[in-house]
C-alpha positions, -999 to 999 in steps of 0.1 A, spaced: -713 7 817 -745 -10 806 -746 -35 777 -765 -10 755 -739 17 761 -711 -9 753 -727 -18 720 -726 19 709 -690 25 719 -665 35 692 -646 3 698 -676 -19 692 -686 1 662 -651 -2 648 -651 -40 654 -685 -45 637 -674 -24 607 -642 -43 604 -659 -76 602 -664 -72 565 -630 -56 558 -609 -73 532 -572 -72 530 -549 -86 504 -537 -117 522 -504 -134 512 -523 -163 495 -547 -140 478 -520 -117 466 -499 -146 453 -529 -160 435 -537 -126 419 -501 -122 408 -499 -157 393 -532 -152 374 -521 -118 361 -487 -132 350 -505 -161 332 -527 -137 313 -496 -117 303 -478 -149 291 -509 -161 271 -513 -126 255 -477 -124 246 -476 -160 232 -505 -150 209 -487 -118 199 -455 -138 190 -476 -164 171 -495 -137 152 -462 -118 146 -445 -149 132 -474 -156 109 -475 -120 96 -437 -120 93 -438 -151 70 -467 -136 50 -450 -102 44 -416 -118 38 -431 -140 11 -449 -109 -4 -416 -90 -4 -399 -119 -23 -428 -122 -47 -427 -84 -54 -389 -87 -61 -396 -116 -85 -422 -95 -103 -398 -65 -104 -421 -44 -82 -393 -29 -61 -414 -2 -46 -439 -27 -33 -410 -50 -22 -395 -21 -2 -428 -14 15 -431 -51 24 -396 -52 38 -404 -21 59 -435 -38 73 -414 -69 81 -389 -46 99 -418 -30 118 -430 -64 129 -396 -73 143 -394 -40 162 -430 -45 175 -422 -81 187 -390 -68 203 -412 -42 220 -435 -69 234 -405 -86 249 -389 -55 263 -419 -35 274 -448 -60 280 -433 -92 294 -436 -102 330 -412 -89 355 -390 -113 375 -400 -117 411 -375 -101 435 -372 -121 467 -369 -89 487 -402 -75 475 -434 -82 493 -461 -98 471 -481 -66 470 -451 -46 458 -444 -71 431 -480 -71 420 -480 -33 418 -448 -34 397 -464 -59 373 -495 -37 370 -474 -6 365 -453 -22 338 -484 -34 319 -501 -1 323 -472 17 308 -469 -8 280 -506 -6 271 -507 32 275 -479 36 250 -491 12 223 -493 39 196 -456 45 200 -440 10 202 -467 -14 189 -484 4 161 -458 30 153 -431 7 138 -455 -6 112 -469 27 100 -440 37 77 -442 4 58 -480 5 55 -478 42 43 -452 33 17 -473 3 6 -504 24 2 -485 51 -17 -468 24 -40 -502 9 -49 -517 44 -55 -487 53 -77 -490 21 -97 -528 26 -103 -521 63 -112 -498 52 -139 -527 35 -158 -555 57 -145 -559 92 -132 -545 102 -98 -579 111 -85 -591 76 -94 -560 61 -77 -565 82 -46 -602 74 -44 -595 37 -48 -570 36 -19 -591 56 5 -612 26 15 -584 2 22 -564 30 40 -595 37 62 -598 1 71 -561 -3 80 -560 29 101 -594 21 116 -580 -12 128 -550 6 143 -573 30 160 -594 2 174 -563 -16 188 -552 17 204 -586 23 219 -588 -13 232 -554 -11 248 -563 23 263 -594 8 279 -574 -21 294 -547 3 306 -574 23 325 -586 -9 341 -551 -17 353 -547 18 365 -577 13 388 -560 -18 403 -528 3 409 -548 30 426 -565 3 448 -531 -10 459 -519 25 465 -550 33 486 -539 5 510 -506 21 518 
């Protein structure tokens, strides 16, 4: 076989094509997993901090409403506080890092982490936003009712539409943002599955 024929053989073509091939090495995989887990820990710490702040804020508002004998408002604030507790519990149960299992290869562990976060982010409307919606709805209704007692219902409803649009717009933005991040994680899952 001449040198020119050898350079065109399927074996040499495969070898030259494989020169740029990239595999998830053990060190690379461990680094990816550690970076991803750190991002999750930081995100969750921010969630817990924000949740604690909002918990104190709405608890104080509930107490203030009771002192002012605004029981309907106090009820809505208590419902929001309960929703915050449920949401923070959801962060812990659904969106925390998984423990590494010694029997799992790194790639399997990384895929499990990605899958867990994908499922958590994809279901944000249910477990993250959902628990706060009843309290917010009762609060908006309570404010509308109080305004309607001194003004017309149409004025009260017109007045609450702006704040309600802002609150539910923020909820919609959070849902959309988490959906986008979930799609990004799904692409990483698909890339790992393509290696199998």
